[in-house]
MIDODO-370505 format. One line per 10 residues: number of its first residue (from 1); their letters; for each residue y, z, x of C-alpha. Coordinates in steps of 0.05 Angstrom, whole numbers, m for minus. Example, Ala and Ser with C-alpha at 12.3 -4.5 7.8 and 13.67 -1.06 7.14 Angstrom:
BEGIN
1 = AS = m90:156:246 ~ m21:143:273
***
This chain:
BEGIN
1 = MNKQKLAVIA = m2135:m2609:2610 ~ m2148:m2587:2541 ~ m2201:m2533:2526 ~ m2233:m2567:2462 ~ m2309:m2568:2458 ~ m2341:m2627:2488 ~ m2408:m2654:2459 ~ m2454:m2711:2485 ~ m2489:m2748:2427 ~ m2550:m2787:2448
11 = LGGNALLRDN = m2567:m2837:2392 ~ m2642:m2853:2390 ~ m2672:m2922:2377 ~ m2677:m2910:2300 ~ m2600:m2895:2297 ~ m2592:m2968:2311 ~ m2655:m3004:2289 ~ m2713:m2980:2242 ~ m2786:m2996:2259 ~ m2796:m3036:2196
21 = EAGTIEEQEQ = m2735:m3080:2203 ~ m2727:m3152:2233 ~ m2667:m3128:2281 ~ m2611:m3171:2248 ~ m2540:m3151:2269 ~ m2529:m3131:2194 ~ m2585:m3080:2196 ~ m2562:m3052:2262 ~ m2491:m3048:2239 ~ m2511:m3010:2174
31 = NTTATLENLV = m2558:m2962:2211 ~ m2501:m2951:2263 ~ m2450:m2937:2210 ~ m2494:m2889:2175 ~ m2510:m2849:2238 ~ m2437:m2848:2260 ~ m2413:m2819:2194 ~ m2449:m2756:2213 ~ m2405:m2750:2275 ~ m2340:m2742:2231
41 = HLIRKGYNLV = m2351:m2670:2219 ~ m2354:m2653:2294 ~ m2287:m2694:2302 ~ m2254:m2653:2248 ~ m2276:m2591:2281 ~ m2236:m2613:2343 ~ m2296:m2634:2387 ~ m2287:m2688:2440 ~ m2345:m2736:2439 ~ m2384:m2779:2485
51 = ITHGNGPQVG = m2437:m2822:2453 ~ m2498:m2848:2489 ~ m2551:m2893:2464 ~ m2619:m2928:2471 ~ m2632:m2998:2482 ~ m2710:m3008:2481 ~ m2716:m3063:2426 ~ m2650:m3098:2446 ~ m2666:m3102:2520 ~ m2735:m3124:2505
61 = NILMRNDAGE = m2707:m3182:2464 ~ m2662:m3200:2519 ~ m2721:m3205:2568 ~ m2755:m3250:2518 ~ m2696:m3294:2516 ~ m2697:m3298:2591 ~ m2769:m3322:2587 ~ m2756:m3371:2534 ~ m2692:m3398:2568 ~ m2729:m3408:2632
71 = AMYNIAPMPL = m2792:m3442:2601 ~ m2754:m3487:2553 ~ m2689:m3504:2591 ~ m2700:m3484:2662 ~ m2646:m3432:2655 ~ m2647:m3384:2716 ~ m2668:m3314:2688 ~ m2628:m3254:2701 ~ m2657:m3192:2735 ~ m2670:m3129:2696
81 = DVCVADSQGG = m2607:m3093:2717 ~ m2567:m3148:2689 ~ m2604:m3149:2624 ~ m2593:m3073:2617 ~ m2519:m3085:2628 ~ m2521:m3139:2577 ~ m2551:m3092:2526 ~ m2499:m3038:2545 ~ m2442:m3085:2528 ~ m2469:m3110:2461
91 = IGYMIERMMR = m2494:m3045:2435 ~ m2429:m3011:2460 ~ m2387:m3061:2425 ~ m2425:m3052:2363 ~ m2421:m2974:2363 ~ m2347:m2980:2382 ~ m2332:m3028:2323 ~ m2371:m2990:2274 ~ m2339:m2923:2297 ~ m2269:m2953:2290
101 = NVLNQHKIGK = m2287:m2969:2219 ~ m2313:m2903:2204 ~ m2254:m2869:2232 ~ m2208:m2915:2191 ~ m2245:m2897:2128 ~ m2232:m2826:2143 ~ m2160:m2832:2166 ~ m2172:m2806:2236 ~ m2135:m2837:2293 ~ m2172:m2839:2359
111 = NIISVISMVT = m2181:m2885:2418 ~ m2255:m2910:2429 ~ m2277:m2941:2493 ~ m2345:m2967:2518 ~ m2361:m2960:2591 ~ m2413:m2997:2629 ~ m2450:m2946:2669 ~ m2490:m2945:2731 ~ m2536:m2885:2746 ~ m2564:m2873:2817
121 = VDPNDHAFQN = m2637:m2861:2829 ~ m2677:m2846:2893 ~ m2711:m2910:2916 ~ m2767:m2865:2944 ~ m2779:m2833:2877 ~ m2854:m2825:2864 ~ m2845:m2866:2800 ~ m2838:m2932:2840 ~ m2910:m2919:2864 ~ m2936:m2914:2790
131 = PTKRIGKIYS = m2898:m2961:2741 ~ m2908:m2938:2669 ~ m2852:m2967:2628 ~ m2874:m3024:2588 ~ m2818:m3077:2576 ~ m2809:m3148:2548 ~ m2860:m3191:2514 ~ m2934:m3194:2508 ~ m2977:m3236:2552 ~ m3049:m3261:2557
141 = KREANQLAKL = m3089:m3238:2616 ~ m3081:m3308:2649 ~ m3006:m3309:2639 ~ m3001:m3239:2666 ~ m3041:m3258:2728 ~ m2997:m3321:2739 ~ m2934:m3281:2735 ~ m2958:m3225:2780 ~ m2973:m3280:2832 ~ m2909:m3317:2819
151 = KGWQFKPSSK = m2856:m3259:2809 ~ m2894:m3199:2837 ~ m2890:m3163:2770 ~ m2938:m3111:2751 ~ m2977:m3108:2683 ~ m3017:m3060:2645 ~ m3054:m3068:2579 ~ m3013:m3070:2519 ~ m3013:m3006:2480 ~ m3007:m3042:2415
161 = HQGSFQRVVP = m3043:m3106:2421 ~ m3114:m3106:2446 ~ m3134:m3154:2503 ~ m3059:m3168:2519 ~ m3015:m3146:2575 ~ m2943:m3122:2583 ~ m2898:m3119:2645 ~ m2888:m3046:2669 ~ m2831:m3020:2712 ~ m2816:m2953:2745
171 = SPAPIDILNK = m2780:m2898:2709 ~ m2746:m2860:2763 ~ m2708:m2793:2750 ~ m2630:m2800:2745 ~ m2591:m2766:2803 ~ m2519:m2782:2788 ~ m2472:m2820:2742 ~ m2427:m2863:2785 ~ m2366:m2863:2738 ~ m2372:m2791:2716
181 = DIIERMVREG = m2305:m2771:2737 ~ m2267:m2824:2694 ~ m2314:m2812:2637 ~ m2296:m2740:2636 ~ m2220:m2751:2647 ~ m2222:m2801:2586 ~ m2261:m2753:2537 ~ m2220:m2694:2558 ~ m2157:m2733:2537 ~ m2187:m2739:2468
191 = NIVITAGGGG = m2217:m2808:2472 ~ m2288:m2824:2446 ~ m2327:m2852:2502 ~ m2392:m2895:2492 ~ m2431:m2897:2558 ~ m2500:m2887:2593 ~ m2531:m2939:2545 ~ m2604:m2949:2555 ~ m2605:m2891:2607 ~ m2555:m2928:2650
201 = IPVYLDSDNN = m2564:m2986:2699 ~ m2611:m2960:2755 ~ m2579:m2967:2823 ~ m2584:m2935:2890 ~ m2538:m2925:2953 ~ m2561:m2956:3018 ~ m2547:m2929:3085 ~ m2479:m2960:3086 ~ m2462:m2930:3018 ~ m2465:m2998:2986
211 = VRTTDAVIDK = m2493:m3002:2914 ~ m2562:m3037:2907 ~ m2604:m3053:2849 ~ m2675:m3040:2830 ~ m2724:m3063:2775 ~ m2732:m2999:2735 ~ m2708:m2964:2671 ~ m2686:m2893:2665 ~ m2703:m2849:2608 ~ m2642:m2846:2564
221 = DMSSALLAST = m2647:m2773:2542 ~ m2653:m2750:2616 ~ m2591:m2791:2636 ~ m2555:m2766:2572 ~ m2570:m2693:2594 ~ m2549:m2707:2665 ~ m2484:m2738:2640 ~ m2472:m2678:2592 ~ m2484:m2627:2652 ~ m2439:m2669:2702
231 = IHADEFYILT = m2381:m2674:2653 ~ m2388:m2600:2635 ~ m2405:m2610:2562 ~ m2413:m2549:2516 ~ m2467:m2581:2471 ~ m2519:m2636:2472 ~ m2547:m2670:2414 ~ m2608:m2717:2409 ~ m2609:m2756:2344 ~ m2679:m2783:2332
241 = DVPYIFKDFG = m2727:m2798:2271 ~ m2754:m2725:2258 ~ m2708:m2669:2227 ~ m2737:m2612:2273 ~ m2779:m2599:2332 ~ m2850:m2586:2305 ~ m2906:m2545:2337 ~ m2972:m2583:2335 ~ m2939:m2645:2302 ~ m2983:m2681:2254
251 = LQTQRKLEFL = m3039:m2627:2256 ~ m3057:m2575:2202 ~ m3025:m2522:2245 ~ m2958:m2560:2245 ~ m2895:m2515:2236 ~ m2825:m2527:2248 ~ m2787:m2492:2308 ~ m2717:m2484:2286 ~ m2691:m2436:2335 ~ m2718:m2433:2406
261 = NYKDTLKHLN = m2694:m2402:2471 ~ m2704:m2432:2540 ~ m2763:m2389:2558 ~ m2801:m2403:2494 ~ m2787:m2476:2493 ~ m2812:m2479:2566 ~ m2877:m2444:2546 ~ m2890:m2493:2489 ~ m2876:m2552:2535 ~ m2926:m2527:2589
271 = NGTFGEGSMA = m2976:m2513:2535 ~ m2977:m2584:2512 ~ m2945:m2568:2444 ~ m2900:m2632:2446 ~ m2927:m2701:2452 ~ m2917:m2734:2517 ~ m2901:m2803:2489 ~ m2853:m2776:2436 ~ m2820:m2704:2437 ~ m2836:m2676:2506
281 = PKIRACLSFI = m2786:m2721:2545 ~ m2728:m2702:2493 ~ m2748:m2627:2504 ~ m2745:m2636:2581 ~ m2675:m2666:2572 ~ m2654:m2608:2530 ~ m2679:m2557:2577 ~ m2648:m2593:2638 ~ m2578:m2588:2601 ~ m2587:m2513:2584
291 = ENGGQKSVIT = m2609:m2494:2656 ~ m2550:m2529:2684 ~ m2501:m2488:2641 ~ m2499:m2521:2573 ~ m2492:m2475:2515 ~ m2534:m2509:2461 ~ m2581:m2570:2454 ~ m2598:m2597:2385 ~ m2654:m2643:2364 ~ m2648:m2671:2293
301 = EATKLSDKSY = m2657:m2731:2250 ~ m2601:m2788:2256 ~ m2568:m2779:2189 ~ m2576:m2701:2185 ~ m2531:m2678:2241 ~ m2475:m2655:2193 ~ m2526:m2618:2148 ~ m2534:m2545:2181 ~ m2600:m2537:2144 ~ m2630:m2587:2190
311 = GSKITLNYDN = m2642:m2591:2265 ~ m2675:m2551:2319 ~ m2629:m2511:2367 ~ m2648:m2493:2441 ~ m2604:m2440:2473 ~ m2610:m2400:2536 ~ m2623:m2335:2496 ~ m2637:m2321:2424 ~ m2580:m2303:2381 ~ m2600:m2237:2350
321 = KKTKS = m2590:m2266:2282 ~ m2644:m2319:2296 ~ m2721:m2310:2290 ~ m2762:m2321:2351 ~ m2814:m2375:2348
***
């Protein structure tokens, strides 16, 4: 098995689709290509790569197509786990095709493969008692009440549309990546592997060790960090919509945190420095990777990865050349 460095790159939603865009395939392909261009320098430096990705807008659209197909044509709707698998296949194909074209432009020969991935969760995870992850379309109160009775769905008020409701599902912690061994084998052989899309398809093992499904979604960054630790990656990158981790983001006291060690990052997290709806989950994923043996976690803007003047780095201990934050 070769000793080249292994990096897991987690593509955030904006790496594929921007907030102000309609979501056409042309837009997504253009965004994806621009992001993947930033990975070329790692490949040239000899890194083996695993690419993970989000699926929020895409799986939301799939769920709405489900609703429309059922209402208009009486097409049996597919459960959430199948919708996540659909998004993994579609997004994985797009990333794979764009990556092939990027490598072709740079005259780099590498195999690329997309892997549909299942991630185990604990069916007794406390998250199942408090569903929080909003998915799918916006409903009126009357529609939400009808669907709650008909399908047993749970709803909470929409965070963006006053007086409307949105389905919520649990977001349990990931425990294991079912196909981790073949993923590590393929990437160690020099192949680029695209996997763990949307946090993976949440499943659990029953008393007979059979794989069972559950209506849930898993945090993409936590699954990516778990995968990185499980396949013994050296480095973990989260590509998002900001170039740095910031202390007190959006406030007058805001300042960038360019270098952090594990202890200081955990202190900032516990002090509420990072927003729970934005940066805090990413920080937890980075810390999880570091505490499980990873050398370095990096959070940076999706098109800035190759520019070393951008990005915040988290390591177990400070390099004596770096300034503490």
